[in-house]
C-alpha angles and dihedrals in degrees: 000000000000119000101249116165092195120077118239125260093260091053090052092049092051090049093051091048090050091050095053099047102284098284095272112152119235114256110265118238114238115253108243093213093052091046091050091050091051091050096248116142119209116227112246118254115260112260114254117245117234111264092015118128117248113243115247093239095053112092123221113221127194116222114258118233103223094194089073093057110095120228116259110275095016115131115256114230116218124213112255124212122205119194112212104170136082129005103303137007106265091206094063118083114248092209094083104029124113093220094069089108131233124318121236096247089055093058129088120196103230104174143352126205101197121191109203094193093052113019092181089066092058119119133208127197118214129187123208109220093201103049099020093233122147120218124200107199140176132196112295096024120132124228110182107300091346131091123197103237100176142357118207130178095271106017147031123222120212129196106213121201108217096190098287103352127074127212133175127232132178132217118199133197113256121229114248110248115231115224 
């Protein structure tokens, strides 16, 4: 016999099986439907004595209210939730809603009333080409996904929230063409 300090593969397998419980499978519980089909009746569980501890293997089952189970083929009614607070329902996606606000390409800068002594008091007037609405905005106001970040004498800078990223765009006053 060769002098081999390492045990053979079968010895390692036996050691692993012994360490994990010997590899014996847990006894399978009988299927009640199969037992009923075979005509085998299961013995009733012994009644628990008052004050006795429940065994860890015994399951506690709550009684089922059969009046709550709908008839087969009956429509299932779902619970409806109505949000009644705040400005908009936070559970509805804003991607398909009409109240998302105007987009920057749809806006024309019509006028700016710039106050040099107090730039924060300046006002810009915007016109939506699609809906025809006019918006009078100040610095910090929100218009849909856009926030007015600054108003200068000839242009307005918007910070646009693109669903997680922010970018800045500027609208400028157009010079009036002389005919």
